[in-house]
N, C-alpha and C positions, 0 to 999 in steps of 0.2 A: 932316312930325311933327317934333319937335326933339328932338336927341339926351338921352337918357337916360343919365348917369351917377352910381352909388351913391357921392356924395363922402363919405356920413356912413361906411359902410363902409372907405371908402377912408384916411381920415382915424385910425379906429380900428385901420388895421392898420399903419398910420406909426408912430404914436403906441406899439404895442405895441414895434414894432421897437425905435424911440429908448428905449424903457425899460429895454432891455436893454444900450443902449450908454451908458445911466449911469455914469461913473467915465472914461469915457474923456476923452482931452487934446484942444483945438479943435475944430476940425468935426467931428471923429469924434464928439462926442458930440449936437449939434444939426442938423447939415445930412444930410438923409434920404439921399441916393445916397450920400455917404462912411461916415455912418455904416451902413449895410446894406451896404456892402462889406467894414467894418471887423469888423463882427459876425458874417457867415458865414466869414471867414478865419479870426475867432478861434474860431469852431464846427469848422474843419478841422483846425486846429492841436489844438483839443482831443479830435476824434476819435480823429487820427494817436496824438496822445500818450498817449490813455488804454491804447493797446497798446503803443507803445515803454515806457513806464513799467514794464511786467511785464520786458522783458529787458533795462533798465536794473537793477534790482532783484536779478536772478538771475545778473549779471555782478558784483554789488557781491557779494553769497553768495558766488559762486566764489571772488574776489579774497581775501575774508577767510580761507575755509576754505583756499586752497591756503597763505596766509601761517602760518597756525597749524599748519598739517599738516607744513610745511615744518621748523618748529620741532621736532618729533617722528621727525623724522626719515624722513617720506614724502613725495612728490607727491599731489597732489590728485587726479588718475585712479587711480593706486595706491589712494588711500585709499576714496576713491567704489567703485571696484569690490570694495573688501574689503565697505563698508559693505551695498551689494545682495545678495554673497555670503553674507553673514550674517545677511541679512535683518532686518537693524536698520530701526524703522520711525520715520526720522528723519527730515523732508526739509532742503533745505538752508536753507533761513530758521532753521528751529529751530536747525541747524549752525552757521550763520554767527553767530545770536545767543550761543549756548553759548561761541564761541571766545573770543566780543570782551567779553562780558559774566561767563563762568562756567570760566575757564580748566581750572581743575581738574575743573569736570564734562565738558569736550570732551577731556580727557586722559584720562579715563574712559571715555569713548567709544572714542578711540584706541588705548588698550590693549585692549578688550575685541574690536576688531576685528583686532588684528594676528596 
C-alpha cells in the first residue's frame, strides 16, 4: 500500500507560518526552516518581554519619582512610606506622570504627605 501524506495540510501549515515571517530579511522570510526558527524565536522574545516591560516601566517610574522627591528634600523610600501611611490612592505610574508633567501638582502631593 502506498504511503499516504497529507501534502495539502502540510503546505497550508507552512504557508501560515511563512505569512508570520512577512517583513523579515533574507532567507528568514521564504525558506521554511529558517523562517520557522526566526518566528519561534521572535515569539519567545515577545512572551518574555511582555513581562519585562512591566519591570522596566516600574523602574522608570521609581527613578522619576525619586528625582522629583529629591528636589523636595525627601528620598524615594521615605516619600513612598509616607504615601502608604497617609493612604494616598495614587500608584507609581500616576505619581511619575505628575512628577514629569505637572510639577506643581506633585509638589502638592509631597506637601500633603509630609
